[in-house]
gemmi code that builds the backbone of each chain (N, CA, C; Angstrom):
import gemmi

chains = {
    "A": [
        ("MET", (36.159, 84.606, 166.647), (35.739, 85.787, 167.705), (35.166, 86.860, 167.039)),
        ("LEU", (35.682, 87.276, 165.593), (35.463, 88.386, 164.982), (33.996, 88.347, 164.612)),
        ("GLN", (33.486, 87.167, 164.608), (31.985, 86.936, 164.453), (31.212, 87.460, 165.556)),
        ("VAL", (31.773, 87.108, 167.036), (30.943, 87.592, 168.142), (30.849, 89.023, 168.217)),
        ("VAL", (31.867, 89.606, 167.980), (31.835, 91.341, 168.009), (31.000, 91.834, 166.707)),
        ("LEU", (31.043, 90.928, 165.628), (30.161, 91.651, 164.626), (28.725, 91.635, 165.105)),
        ("ILE", (28.312, 90.340, 165.668), (26.930, 90.027, 165.911), (26.308, 91.014, 167.105)),
        ("VAL", (27.344, 91.433, 168.133), (27.196, 92.343, 169.081), (26.946, 93.816, 168.313)),
        ("SER", (27.680, 93.893, 167.432), (27.244, 95.401, 166.654), (26.079, 95.573, 165.982)),
        ("ALA", (25.806, 94.246, 165.350), (24.571, 94.103, 164.584), (23.425, 94.282, 165.342)),
        ("ALA", (23.553, 93.575, 166.770), (22.278, 93.693, 167.704), (22.155, 95.488, 168.316)),
        ("LEU", (23.265, 95.947, 168.289), (23.203, 97.625, 168.859), (22.864, 98.080, 167.528)),
        ("PHE", (23.042, 98.063, 166.319), (22.384, 98.739, 165.026), (20.965, 98.631, 165.043)),
        ("SER", (20.585, 97.302, 165.171), (19.140, 97.004, 165.246), (18.350, 97.785, 166.334)),
        ("THR", (19.049, 97.781, 167.541), (18.313, 98.499, 168.527), (18.273, 99.891, 168.094)),
        ("GLY", (19.378, 100.670, 167.634), (19.463, 101.968, 167.474), (18.271, 102.064, 166.149)),
        ("LEU", (17.942, 101.451, 165.436), (16.907, 101.295, 164.109), (15.544, 101.123, 165.182)),
        ("LEU", (15.402, 100.232, 165.659), (14.126, 100.212, 166.958), (14.059, 101.577, 167.250)),
        ("ALA", (14.951, 102.515, 167.952), (14.516, 103.592, 168.476), (14.292, 104.647, 167.706)),
        ("ALA", (14.815, 104.637, 166.402), (14.975, 105.556, 165.708), (13.275, 105.539, 164.674)),
        ("LEU", (13.029, 104.344, 164.770), (11.543, 104.097, 163.968), (10.406, 104.007, 165.012)),
        ("SER", (10.684, 103.659, 166.222), (9.240, 103.798, 167.059), (9.026, 104.651, 168.061)),
        ("ARG", (10.272, 105.810, 168.098), (9.759, 106.658, 168.962), (9.144, 107.642, 168.628)),
        ("ARG", (8.431, 108.367, 169.203), (7.770, 109.749, 168.529), (8.434, 110.927, 168.989)),
        ("HIS", (9.536, 111.119, 169.921), (10.124, 112.143, 170.446), (11.382, 112.118, 169.752)),
        ("ALA", (11.435, 113.797, 168.936), (12.436, 114.094, 167.930), (13.844, 113.740, 168.662)),
        ("ILE", (14.204, 114.206, 169.825), (15.589, 113.960, 170.466), (15.879, 112.453, 170.774)),
        ("PHE", (14.657, 111.488, 170.920), (15.100, 110.197, 170.867), (15.281, 109.481, 169.543)),
        ("ILE", (14.643, 110.045, 168.269), (15.203, 109.632, 166.985), (16.570, 109.769, 166.876)),
        ("LEU", (17.058, 111.128, 167.201), (18.523, 111.138, 167.175), (19.292, 110.230, 167.892)),
        ("ILE", (18.948, 110.035, 169.303), (19.755, 108.921, 169.979), (19.540, 107.638, 169.467)),
        ("GLY", (18.715, 107.359, 168.536), (18.765, 105.873, 167.762), (19.623, 106.009, 166.689)),
        ("ILE", (19.872, 107.306, 165.975), (20.823, 107.416, 165.008), (22.258, 107.281, 165.690)),
        ("GLU", (22.217, 107.845, 166.974), (23.904, 107.890, 167.630), (24.164, 106.189, 167.847)),
        ("MET", (23.212, 105.693, 168.180), (23.337, 104.224, 168.556), (23.996, 103.700, 167.213)),
        ("MET", (23.093, 103.864, 166.300), (23.741, 103.311, 164.696), (24.737, 103.618, 164.476)),
        ("LEU", (25.574, 104.873, 164.795), (26.738, 105.195, 164.451), (27.824, 104.452, 165.181)),
        ("GLY", (27.318, 104.364, 166.499), (28.031, 103.505, 167.685), (28.589, 102.171, 167.089)),
        ("ALA", (27.502, 101.670, 166.613), (27.554, 100.376, 165.932), (28.811, 100.149, 164.863)),
        ("ALA", (28.393, 101.255, 163.785), (29.439, 101.398, 162.917), (30.960, 101.214, 163.366)),
        ("ASN", (30.701, 102.103, 164.483), (32.202, 102.450, 165.128), (32.800, 101.104, 165.444)),
        ("LEU", (32.188, 100.638, 166.250), (32.240, 99.443, 166.798), (32.880, 97.974, 165.495)),
        ("ASN", (32.173, 98.183, 164.530), (32.671, 97.177, 163.455), (33.944, 97.898, 163.201)),
        ("PHE", (34.211, 99.252, 162.874), (35.452, 99.861, 162.135), (36.654, 99.084, 163.305)),
        ("ILE", (36.451, 99.390, 164.530), (37.487, 99.193, 165.460), (37.568, 97.241, 165.597)),
        ("ALA", (36.596, 96.745, 165.287), (36.747, 95.196, 165.209), (37.587, 94.833, 164.077)),
        ("PHE", (37.281, 95.199, 162.846), (37.816, 94.939, 161.791), (39.431, 95.304, 161.561)),
        ("TRP", (39.604, 96.694, 162.581), (41.243, 97.002, 162.771), (41.829, 96.051, 163.477)),
        ("ARG", (41.115, 95.739, 164.739), (41.595, 94.627, 165.532), (41.776, 93.051, 164.928)),
        ("PHE", (41.313, 92.797, 164.143), (41.156, 91.489, 163.394), (42.147, 91.139, 162.081)),
        ("SER", (42.312, 92.470, 161.862), (43.426, 92.137, 160.273), (44.627, 92.600, 160.808)),
        ("PRO", (45.179, 92.335, 159.543), (46.932, 92.599, 159.779), (47.498, 93.786, 160.084)),
        ("GLN", (48.347, 94.330, 160.529), (48.871, 95.410, 160.876), (48.833, 96.203, 159.993)),
        ("SER", (48.702, 97.786, 160.131), (48.712, 98.625, 159.145), (49.426, 99.779, 159.885)),
        ("GLN", (50.261, 100.396, 159.422), (50.664, 101.534, 159.324), (50.469, 102.652, 158.293)),
        ("PRO", (49.460, 103.698, 158.684), (48.449, 104.315, 159.567), (47.456, 103.346, 159.981)),
        ("PRO", (47.085, 103.248, 161.169), (46.125, 102.378, 161.780), (44.622, 102.867, 161.000)),
        ("THR", (44.226, 102.452, 159.921), (43.388, 102.949, 159.129), (41.819, 102.973, 159.965)),
        ("GLY", (41.515, 101.902, 160.641), (40.139, 101.913, 161.245), (40.172, 102.526, 162.451)),
        ("ILE", (41.094, 102.916, 162.977), (41.128, 103.839, 164.313), (40.935, 105.192, 163.844)),
        ("MET", (41.400, 105.408, 162.733), (41.786, 106.891, 162.008), (40.055, 107.208, 161.585)),
        ("ILE", (39.578, 106.089, 161.083), (38.117, 106.263, 160.424), (37.169, 106.710, 161.648)),
        ("ALA", (37.354, 105.743, 162.849), (36.456, 105.904, 164.105), (36.526, 107.177, 164.784)),
        ("ILE", (37.919, 107.561, 164.851), (37.933, 108.861, 165.371), (37.268, 109.769, 164.642)),
        ("PHE", (37.262, 109.947, 163.367), (36.821, 111.154, 162.474), (35.036, 110.929, 162.635)),
        ("SER", (34.804, 109.607, 162.519), (33.581, 109.421, 162.634), (32.618, 109.919, 163.738)),
        ("ILE", (33.550, 109.968, 165.065), (33.210, 110.322, 166.296), (32.791, 111.737, 166.521)),
        ("ALA", (33.887, 112.390, 165.645), (34.028, 113.886, 165.388), (32.561, 114.270, 164.538)),
        ("ILE", (32.472, 113.298, 163.653), (31.285, 113.919, 162.846), (29.884, 113.378, 163.391)),
        ("ALA", (29.968, 112.836, 164.220), (29.090, 112.440, 165.125), (28.445, 113.351, 166.368)),
        ("ALA", (29.468, 114.161, 166.969), (29.262, 115.064, 167.800), (28.833, 116.384, 166.818)),
        ("ALA", (29.449, 116.707, 165.912), (28.863, 117.806, 165.058), (27.356, 117.552, 164.522)),
        ("GLU", (27.182, 116.139, 164.309), (25.588, 115.970, 163.788), (24.621, 115.993, 165.180)),
        ("ALA", (25.154, 115.610, 166.288), (24.115, 115.475, 167.357), (24.247, 117.232, 167.847)),
        ("ALA", (25.448, 117.921, 167.699), (25.164, 119.454, 168.002), (24.138, 120.029, 167.135)),
        ("VAL", (24.155, 119.941, 166.253), (22.974, 120.799, 165.070), (21.915, 120.320, 165.226)),
        ("GLY", (21.645, 118.599, 165.289), (20.218, 118.295, 165.386), (19.393, 118.747, 166.360)),
        ("LEU", (20.341, 118.664, 167.678), (19.705, 119.136, 168.788), (19.332, 120.794, 168.816)),
        ("ALA", (20.161, 121.410, 168.182), (19.809, 122.708, 167.951), (18.566, 122.916, 167.042)),
        ("LEU", (18.284, 121.778, 166.279), (17.023, 121.939, 165.144), (15.793, 121.854, 165.976)),
        ("VAL", (16.233, 120.562, 166.905), (15.011, 120.414, 168.006), (14.338, 121.520, 168.566)),
        ("ILE", (15.333, 122.295, 169.371), (14.944, 123.591, 170.047), (14.305, 124.614, 169.034)),
        ("ALA", (14.767, 124.783, 167.770), (14.206, 125.610, 166.981), (12.789, 125.595, 166.581)),
        ("VAL", (12.757, 123.940, 166.435), (11.402, 123.589, 166.036), (10.260, 123.468, 167.143)),
        ("TYR", (10.912, 123.593, 168.334), (10.248, 123.740, 169.688), (9.725, 125.219, 169.763)),
        ("ARG", (10.266, 125.874, 169.595), (10.128, 127.059, 169.566), (8.898, 127.794, 168.652)),
        ("HIS", (8.807, 127.122, 167.312), (8.137, 127.613, 166.625), (6.562, 126.839, 166.897)),
        ("TYR", (6.698, 125.471, 167.163), (5.498, 124.744, 167.134), (5.304, 124.220, 168.502)),
        ("ARG", (5.813, 124.448, 169.560), (5.425, 124.187, 170.997), (5.411, 122.479, 170.944)),
        ("THR", (6.103, 122.077, 170.156), (6.287, 120.306, 170.357), (7.296, 119.547, 169.829)),
        ("THR", (8.036, 118.633, 170.263), (8.942, 117.958, 169.634), (8.419, 116.472, 169.313)),
        ("ASN", (7.368, 116.299, 169.221), (6.460, 115.105, 168.701), (6.589, 115.257, 167.400)),
        ("VAL", (7.113, 114.222, 166.648), (7.598, 114.191, 165.141), (5.936, 114.062, 164.453)),
        ("ASP", (4.860, 113.533, 165.020), (3.748, 113.166, 164.587), (2.663, 114.480, 164.431)),
        ("HIS", (3.289, 115.675, 165.233), (2.457, 116.547, 165.155), (3.023, 117.445, 163.951)),
        ("LEU", (3.895, 117.288, 163.740), (4.750, 118.310, 162.826), (4.339, 117.722, 161.185)),
        ("ASN", (3.118, 118.145, 160.946), (2.581, 117.521, 159.713), (2.407, 118.750, 159.042)),
        ("GLN", (2.793, 119.757, 159.092), (2.257, 121.172, 158.247), (2.488, 120.904, 156.743)),
        ("LEU", (3.583, 119.995, 156.084), (3.751, 119.991, 155.064), (2.985, 118.660, 154.315)),
        ("LYS", (2.259, 117.896, 155.030), (1.342, 116.899, 154.914), (0.615, 116.996, 153.789)),
        ("GLY", (0.736, 116.494, 152.681), (-0.482, 116.688, 151.706), (-2.071, 116.238, 151.741)),
    ],
    "B": [
        ("MET", (42.132, 88.872, 174.944), (40.809, 89.643, 174.878), (40.099, 88.344, 175.651)),
        ("SER", (39.921, 88.915, 177.221), (39.009, 88.080, 178.012), (37.516, 87.942, 177.553)),
        ("SER", (36.757, 86.617, 177.440), (35.707, 86.501, 177.164), (34.695, 86.648, 177.849)),
        ("VAL", (35.190, 86.212, 179.411), (33.961, 86.691, 180.443), (33.711, 88.112, 180.303)),
        ("ALA", (34.886, 88.907, 180.459), (34.286, 90.322, 180.322), (33.851, 90.753, 179.216)),
        ("PHE", (34.196, 90.240, 178.123), (33.580, 90.526, 176.669), (31.882, 90.340, 176.893)),
        ("VAL", (31.775, 89.103, 177.266), (30.342, 88.928, 177.142), (29.614, 89.525, 178.369)),
        ("LEU", (29.947, 90.011, 179.505), (29.341, 90.745, 180.526), (28.814, 92.167, 179.874)),
        ("ILE", (30.295, 92.604, 179.172), (29.952, 94.267, 178.616), (29.127, 94.097, 177.418)),
        ("ALA", (29.068, 93.133, 176.724), (28.135, 93.254, 175.595), (26.856, 93.050, 176.236)),
        ("VAL", (26.558, 92.234, 177.059), (24.972, 92.064, 177.510), (24.601, 93.502, 178.106)),
        ("LEU", (25.370, 93.813, 179.015), (25.174, 95.214, 179.653), (25.065, 96.254, 178.764)),
        ("THR", (26.018, 96.302, 177.493), (25.789, 97.275, 176.480), (24.073, 97.181, 176.036)),
        ("LEU", (23.820, 95.899, 175.434), (22.642, 95.713, 174.796), (21.576, 96.105, 175.720)),
        ("ALA", (21.548, 95.426, 176.979), (20.186, 95.861, 177.772), (20.233, 97.491, 178.041)),
        ("ALA", (21.352, 97.980, 178.299), (21.158, 99.655, 178.295), (20.734, 100.041, 176.853)),
        ("ALA", (21.055, 99.577, 175.828), (20.583, 100.111, 174.413), (19.161, 99.911, 174.655)),
        ("LEU", (18.714, 98.565, 174.665), (17.234, 98.152, 174.702), (16.282, 99.055, 175.350)),
        ("ALA", (16.942, 99.350, 176.686), (16.427, 100.351, 177.762), (16.306, 101.868, 176.997)),
        ("ALA", (17.303, 102.301, 176.430), (17.117, 103.483, 175.752), (16.257, 103.562, 174.683)),
        ("ALA", (15.792, 102.407, 173.989), (15.018, 102.260, 172.944), (13.879, 102.277, 173.402)),
        ("THR", (13.249, 101.904, 174.272), (12.087, 101.313, 175.003), (11.641, 102.075, 176.068)),
        ("LEU", (12.013, 102.556, 177.037), (11.778, 103.308, 178.079), (10.828, 104.442, 177.917)),
        ("GLN", (10.097, 104.304, 178.815), (8.890, 105.696, 178.318), (9.399, 106.864, 178.857)),
        ("LYS", (10.038, 106.863, 180.072), (10.339, 108.103, 180.955), (11.695, 108.494, 180.210)),
        ("LEU", (11.756, 109.629, 179.743), (12.734, 110.528, 178.988), (14.149, 110.390, 179.637)),
        ("MET", (14.194, 110.586, 180.685), (15.359, 110.967, 181.924), (16.277, 109.472, 181.678)),
        ("HIS", (15.199, 108.641, 182.058), (15.708, 107.293, 182.493), (16.337, 106.846, 180.848)),
        ("ALA", (15.383, 107.006, 180.092), (16.071, 106.675, 178.621), (17.416, 107.225, 178.193)),
        ("THR", (17.545, 108.535, 178.809), (18.773, 109.276, 178.355), (19.821, 108.676, 179.225)),
        ("LEU", (19.926, 108.392, 180.633), (20.766, 107.877, 181.319), (21.366, 106.600, 180.644)),
        ("SER", (20.081, 105.513, 179.985), (20.540, 104.279, 179.662), (21.361, 104.517, 178.427)),
        ("PHE", (20.813, 105.464, 177.482), (21.846, 105.860, 176.421), (23.051, 106.435, 176.854)),
        ("ALA", (23.390, 106.805, 177.970), (24.859, 107.326, 178.397), (25.618, 105.893, 178.614)),
        ("LEU", (24.841, 105.233, 179.267), (24.870, 103.808, 179.976), (25.806, 102.936, 178.761)),
        ("THR", (25.007, 103.230, 177.319), (25.105, 102.296, 176.314), (26.794, 102.746, 175.588)),
        ("PHE", (26.772, 103.707, 175.946), (28.139, 104.373, 175.147), (28.997, 104.136, 176.091)),
        ("VAL", (29.280, 103.961, 177.440), (30.274, 103.512, 178.485), (30.412, 101.752, 178.146)),
        ("GLY", (29.253, 101.421, 177.718), (29.871, 99.639, 177.468), (30.373, 99.753, 176.202)),
        ("VAL", (29.889, 100.586, 175.036), (30.761, 100.602, 173.696), (31.866, 101.060, 173.989)),
        ("ALA", (32.330, 101.990, 174.961), (33.931, 102.356, 175.109), (34.533, 101.284, 175.948)),
        ("ALA", (33.982, 100.455, 176.549), (34.405, 99.418, 177.178), (34.862, 98.500, 176.154)),
        ("LEU", (33.873, 98.237, 175.523), (34.582, 97.244, 174.242), (35.535, 97.583, 173.395)),
        ("PHE", (35.655, 98.764, 173.157), (37.217, 99.438, 172.458), (38.024, 99.079, 173.352)),
        ("PHE", (38.141, 99.223, 174.362), (39.313, 99.006, 175.505), (39.590, 97.515, 175.152)),
        ("LEU", (38.775, 96.665, 175.378), (38.747, 95.411, 175.248), (39.418, 94.882, 173.959)),
        ("LEU", (39.135, 95.754, 172.893), (39.571, 95.656, 171.407), (41.064, 96.138, 171.427)),
        ("GLY", (41.234, 96.750, 172.291), (42.953, 97.297, 172.233), (43.045, 98.786, 171.616)),
        ("ALA", (41.690, 99.328, 171.831), (41.754, 100.850, 170.931), (41.347, 101.830, 172.143)),
        ("GLU", (42.330, 101.794, 173.015), (42.104, 102.505, 174.320), (41.831, 104.081, 173.903)),
        ("PHE", (42.408, 104.749, 173.143), (42.564, 106.105, 172.725), (40.933, 106.413, 172.338)),
        ("VAL", (40.370, 105.606, 171.065), (39.328, 105.924, 170.870), (38.062, 105.573, 171.718)),
        ("GLY", (38.325, 104.567, 172.643), (37.508, 104.532, 173.825), (37.178, 105.709, 174.755)),
        ("LEU", (38.425, 106.311, 175.250), (38.267, 107.784, 175.970), (37.861, 108.552, 175.252)),
        ("ALA", (38.274, 108.838, 173.802), (37.512, 109.973, 173.228), (36.024, 109.741, 172.995)),
        ("LEU", (35.340, 108.715, 172.955), (34.375, 107.922, 172.815), (33.413, 108.579, 174.058)),
        ("ILE", (34.331, 108.286, 175.503), (33.469, 108.776, 176.697), (33.763, 110.135, 176.737)),
        ("PHE", (34.780, 110.926, 176.419), (34.541, 112.434, 176.387), (33.260, 113.022, 175.948)),
        ("VAL", (33.248, 112.445, 174.421), (32.244, 112.952, 173.182), (30.906, 112.549, 173.873)),
        ("TYR", (30.818, 111.190, 174.210), (29.215, 110.942, 174.140), (28.802, 111.128, 175.645)),
        ("ILE", (29.603, 111.041, 176.541), (29.096, 111.244, 177.987), (29.399, 112.551, 178.365)),
        ("GLY", (30.513, 112.982, 177.983), (30.999, 114.429, 178.492), (30.178, 115.445, 177.634)),
        ("ALA", (29.739, 115.186, 176.486), (29.548, 116.127, 175.620), (27.709, 115.923, 174.980)),
        ("VAL", (27.543, 115.036, 174.637), (26.169, 114.625, 173.644), (25.115, 114.346, 174.811)),
        ("ALA", (25.513, 113.378, 175.679), (24.235, 112.989, 176.819), (23.966, 114.229, 177.646)),
        ("VAL", (24.950, 115.167, 177.985), (24.634, 116.416, 178.722), (23.903, 117.288, 177.557)),
        ("LEU", (24.113, 117.431, 176.570), (23.437, 118.249, 175.515), (22.197, 117.693, 175.532)),
        ("VAL", (21.795, 116.416, 175.268), (20.568, 116.099, 175.225), (19.505, 116.249, 176.335)),
        ("VAL", (20.145, 116.000, 177.705), (19.679, 116.337, 179.063), (18.968, 117.915, 178.736)),
        ("PHE", (20.016, 118.577, 178.479), (19.557, 120.015, 178.585), (18.388, 120.135, 177.475)),
        ("THR", (18.772, 119.630, 176.303), (17.571, 119.693, 175.346), (16.226, 119.377, 176.125)),
        ("ILE", (16.421, 118.223, 176.589), (15.219, 117.820, 177.300), (14.366, 118.681, 177.853)),
        ("LEU", (15.163, 119.238, 179.112), (14.922, 120.406, 180.128), (14.395, 121.612, 179.548)),
        ("LEU", (15.004, 121.885, 178.324), (14.628, 123.466, 177.440), (13.080, 122.899, 176.898)),
        ("THR", (13.019, 121.993, 176.456), (11.669, 121.509, 175.717), (10.652, 120.976, 176.787)),
        ("ARG", (10.542, 121.573, 177.635), (9.810, 121.076, 179.047), (8.657, 120.664, 178.721)),
        ("ARG", (7.754, 121.466, 178.109), (6.328, 121.262, 178.120), (6.247, 119.607, 177.967)),
        ("ASP", (7.148, 119.194, 176.956), (6.866, 117.621, 176.342), (7.570, 116.861, 177.423)),
        ("VAL", (8.416, 117.184, 178.571), (9.003, 116.010, 179.464), (8.101, 115.325, 179.866)),
        ("GLY", (8.393, 114.266, 180.284), (7.680, 113.234, 180.738), (7.652, 111.657, 179.864)),
        ("LYS", (6.571, 111.531, 179.118), (6.554, 109.917, 178.503), (6.814, 110.178, 177.083)),
        ("ASP", (7.166, 109.134, 176.687), (7.084, 109.057, 174.986), (6.832, 107.394, 174.951)),
        ("ARG", (5.967, 107.145, 173.794), (5.687, 106.003, 173.672), (6.790, 104.738, 173.397)),
        ("GLY", (7.045, 103.782, 174.052), (7.882, 103.099, 173.768), (7.995, 101.988, 172.435)),
        ("ALA", (8.272, 101.065, 172.332), (8.819, 100.275, 170.977), (7.009, 100.158, 170.350)),
        ("ASN", (7.027, 100.150, 168.929), (5.813, 99.887, 168.352), (6.199, 98.306, 167.539)),
        ("TRP", (4.944, 97.780, 167.217), (5.175, 96.425, 166.252), (6.004, 96.569, 165.093)),
        ("GLY", (5.506, 97.592, 164.310), (6.339, 97.855, 162.910), (7.870, 97.895, 163.251)),
        ("GLY", (8.445, 98.990, 164.090), (9.647, 99.308, 164.185), (10.126, 97.768, 164.838)),
        ("ALA", (9.636, 97.209, 165.868), (10.462, 96.117, 166.449), (10.400, 95.034, 165.211)),
        ("PHE", (9.309, 94.591, 164.385), (9.447, 93.779, 163.301), (10.720, 94.078, 162.325)),
        ("LEU", (10.794, 95.316, 162.053), (11.707, 95.709, 160.982), (13.178, 95.610, 161.726)),
        ("ALA", (13.278, 96.053, 162.893), (14.635, 95.599, 163.849), (14.987, 94.034, 163.964)),
        ("VAL", (14.163, 93.414, 164.202), (14.277, 92.062, 164.520), (14.636, 91.707, 162.883)),
        ("ALA", (13.972, 92.076, 162.033), (14.295, 91.473, 160.696), (15.700, 91.981, 160.156)),
        ("MET", (16.234, 92.897, 160.462), (17.607, 93.673, 160.395), (18.444, 92.597, 160.769)),
        ("PHE", (18.405, 92.404, 162.338), (19.174, 91.843, 163.257), (19.119, 90.564, 162.447)),
        ("GLY", (18.140, 89.744, 162.004), (18.210, 88.581, 161.462), (19.203, 88.434, 160.121)),
        ("GLY", (18.990, 89.398, 159.342), (19.407, 89.530, 158.141), (21.165, 89.703, 158.163)),
        ("LEU", (21.197, 90.645, 159.136), (22.929, 90.805, 159.273), (23.380, 89.445, 159.954)),
        ("THR", (22.627, 89.035, 160.818), (23.268, 87.759, 161.883), (23.755, 86.735, 160.685)),
        ("TRP", (22.326, 86.197, 159.842), (22.708, 85.488, 158.774), (23.824, 85.498, 157.837)),
        ("ALA", (23.940, 86.793, 157.417), (25.099, 87.257, 156.598), (26.879, 87.076, 157.141)),
        ("ILE", (26.537, 87.469, 158.617), (27.755, 87.259, 159.305), (28.545, 85.817, 159.419)),
        ("LEU", (27.267, 85.248, 159.654), (27.295, 83.746, 159.902), (27.922, 82.836, 158.643)),
        ("LYS", (27.439, 83.217, 157.606), (27.679, 82.626, 156.381), (28.925, 83.238, 155.850)),
        ("THR", (29.576, 84.135, 156.140), (30.617, 84.552, 155.856), (31.620, 84.016, 156.163)),
        ("GLN", (32.517, 83.126, 155.488), (33.563, 82.360, 156.093), (34.962, 82.953, 156.844)),
        ("SER", (35.165, 84.320, 155.757), (36.304, 84.935, 156.065), (36.475, 85.667, 157.326)),
        ("VAL", (35.177, 86.140, 158.160), (35.240, 86.482, 159.062), (35.298, 85.643, 160.412)),
        ("ALA", (35.558, 84.347, 160.355), (35.365, 83.558, 161.309), (36.978, 83.303, 161.800)),
        ("ILE", (37.730, 84.030, 162.092), (39.182, 84.474, 162.580), (39.484, 84.569, 164.075)),
        ("ALA", (40.535, 84.081, 164.588), (40.797, 84.587, 165.782), (42.157, 85.805, 165.586)),
        ("ALA", (41.688, 86.614, 167.058), (42.471, 87.716, 166.878), (43.874, 87.654, 166.908)),
        ("PRO", (44.760, 88.267, 165.639), (46.055, 88.088, 165.771), (46.785, 88.909, 167.009)),
        ("HIS", (47.994, 88.615, 166.908), (48.652, 89.372, 167.937), (49.209, 90.695, 167.225)),
        ("ILE", (48.697, 91.870, 168.051), (49.358, 93.136, 167.403), (50.070, 93.962, 168.445)),
        ("ARG", (50.851, 94.803, 167.706), (51.596, 95.791, 168.452), (50.885, 96.639, 169.055)),
        ("ALA", (50.756, 96.860, 170.429), (50.042, 98.075, 171.219), (49.945, 99.275, 170.007)),
        ("LEU", (48.654, 99.962, 170.310), (48.504, 101.206, 169.743), (48.679, 101.903, 170.632)),
        ("THR", (49.900, 103.016, 170.229), (50.046, 104.216, 171.484), (49.526, 105.576, 170.579)),
        ("VAL", (49.479, 106.268, 171.582), (48.595, 107.677, 171.293), (49.689, 108.528, 170.456)),
        ("ARG", (51.046, 107.956, 170.566), (52.252, 108.413, 169.623), (51.808, 108.038, 168.228)),
        ("ARG", (51.476, 106.780, 167.933), (51.427, 106.403, 166.479), (50.000, 107.148, 166.007)),
        ("ILE", (49.357, 107.089, 166.815), (47.813, 107.631, 166.395), (48.219, 109.151, 165.941)),
        ("GLY", (48.910, 109.920, 166.771), (49.220, 111.455, 166.528), (50.044, 111.523, 165.346)),
        ("GLU", (51.145, 110.389, 165.222), (51.999, 110.454, 164.016), (51.160, 110.437, 162.862)),
        ("ALA", (50.085, 109.549, 162.755), (49.208, 109.587, 161.650), (48.274, 110.413, 161.610)),
        ("LEU", (47.771, 111.298, 162.434), (46.965, 112.261, 162.280), (47.809, 113.452, 161.729)),
        ("MET", (49.052, 113.551, 162.203), (49.915, 114.497, 161.296), (50.376, 114.579, 160.068)),
        ("THR", (50.335, 113.460, 159.481), (51.107, 113.111, 158.319), (50.150, 112.917, 157.503)),
        ("SER", (49.364, 111.407, 157.507), (48.911, 111.000, 156.452), (47.409, 111.398, 156.437)),
        ("TYR", (46.914, 111.807, 157.536), (45.555, 112.328, 158.001), (45.337, 113.711, 158.172)),
        ("VAL", (46.374, 114.374, 157.724), (46.265, 116.103, 157.877), (45.350, 116.671, 157.282)),
        ("TRP", (45.132, 116.443, 156.198), (43.909, 117.068, 155.383), (42.582, 116.824, 156.050)),
        ("PRO", (42.398, 115.435, 156.267), (41.006, 115.160, 156.862), (40.920, 115.774, 158.182)),
        ("LEU", (42.143, 115.892, 159.269), (42.129, 116.679, 160.236), (41.547, 118.014, 160.028)),
        ("GLN", (42.222, 118.677, 159.207), (41.790, 120.194, 158.893), (40.427, 119.935, 158.461)),
        ("CYS", (39.949, 119.243, 157.627), (38.454, 119.167, 157.169), (37.792, 118.932, 158.418)),
        ("VAL", (37.658, 118.082, 159.253), (37.069, 117.956, 160.337), (36.908, 119.157, 161.569)),
        ("GLY", (38.409, 119.991, 161.647), (38.009, 121.011, 162.014), (37.083, 122.213, 161.634)),
        ("LEU", (37.038, 122.525, 160.458), (36.396, 123.170, 159.712), (34.701, 122.871, 159.905)),
        ("LEU", (34.621, 121.287, 159.570), (33.415, 121.272, 160.064), (32.381, 121.276, 161.438)),
        ("LEU", (33.602, 121.054, 162.488), (32.993, 121.370, 163.746), (32.782, 123.226, 163.949)),
        ("THR", (33.756, 123.657, 163.624), (33.531, 125.095, 163.388), (32.381, 125.722, 162.918)),
        ("ALA", (31.825, 125.167, 161.732), (30.751, 125.199, 160.999), (29.401, 124.561, 161.798)),
        ("ALA", (29.692, 123.409, 162.259), (28.218, 122.970, 163.196), (28.301, 123.915, 164.356)),
        ("LEU", (29.296, 124.280, 164.826), (29.214, 125.432, 166.121), (28.369, 126.625, 165.835)),
        ("ILE", (28.799, 127.031, 164.402), (28.302, 128.368, 164.142), (27.019, 128.142, 163.748)),
        ("GLY", (26.460, 126.982, 163.002), (24.929, 126.635, 162.459), (23.974, 126.490, 163.642)),
        ("ALA", (24.903, 125.779, 164.872), (24.035, 125.339, 165.972), (23.569, 126.729, 166.745)),
        ("LEU", (24.604, 127.468, 166.813), (24.155, 128.776, 167.343), (23.322, 129.709, 166.573)),
        ("VAL", (23.122, 129.720, 165.192), (22.589, 130.478, 164.370), (20.879, 129.962, 164.589)),
        ("LEU", (20.957, 128.658, 164.672), (19.849, 128.198, 164.705), (18.831, 128.355, 166.127)),
        ("VAL", (19.576, 128.348, 167.053), (18.603, 128.552, 168.204), (19.088, 130.326, 168.761)),
        ("MET", (19.234, 130.994, 167.800), (19.310, 132.527, 168.328), (17.881, 132.718, 168.336)),
        ("GLU", (17.642, 133.735, 169.229), (16.506, 134.497, 169.218), (16.175, 135.447, 168.237)),
        ("GLU", (15.248, 135.510, 167.228), (14.945, 136.290, 166.506), (14.423, 137.713, 166.769)),
        ("LYS", (14.899, 138.731, 166.515), (14.597, 140.062, 167.008), (13.499, 140.562, 166.107)),
        ("GLN", (12.524, 140.992, 166.570), (11.436, 141.401, 165.812), (11.679, 143.119, 165.681)),
    ],
}
model = gemmi.Model(1)
for chain_id, residues in chains.items():
    chain = gemmi.Chain(chain_id)
    for i, (resn, *xyz) in enumerate(residues, 1):
        res = gemmi.Residue()
        res.name, res.seqid = resn, gemmi.SeqId(i, " ")
        for name, pos in zip(("N", "CA", "C"), xyz):
            atom = gemmi.Atom()
            atom.name, atom.element = name, gemmi.Element(name[0])
            atom.pos, atom.b_iso = gemmi.Position(*pos), 0.0
            res.add_atom(atom)
        chain.add_residue(res)
    model.add_chain(chain)
structure = gemmi.Structure()
structure.add_model(model)
structure.setup_entities()
């Protein structure tokens, strides 16, 4: 049963990777990263559920902290997208090529 | 853990995730993103981590999805469409999924059934947060404050 959960989580991770690699809109690259983080959290919860009891529940704790850090990351990332949009008037990452050699 | 419910929720989650990764209309993709996290939270509920599932719903649907919608509307000129999946990304994602699945199926020690566990109450989580994890908790508080101030500084209008 643990295998099934892990495979679902691997599929979610791969979908997030697909979004992060093939999207061109900066916000959706961020969304892909959030999906990969969600898959990692799913793994933590699954391993906590299928392992012997521990006090404190380590997997739960890591998932809670990881959700908090993902929220902070999303806030800063979206602020960056807005700042970039103010300067360059675009959110397409292909057009942000000023540093390209 | 009910297996019918698990299969249904897993299929819903993965379909929503695929829609979020490939839909061309940005608003539709954002709604699919929110639906993906509803599905992940439902999986957490099925696995017995109700508190984390609720936290996930509050944080992702209540905050992150709304923030994404606001950002899309603030960067209005680009509202509309985005290219969906391309071949290179799809190939890499499928290769990643294949590799992970191969590794999971090959590992014997993860082929186990769920043991019976004591229900995880919020009281236990709170006790752990206030005793063993009090330093990480303080650090996360500091991190969230720093992220809040940093986000404000980044989007503040520069006075000429």
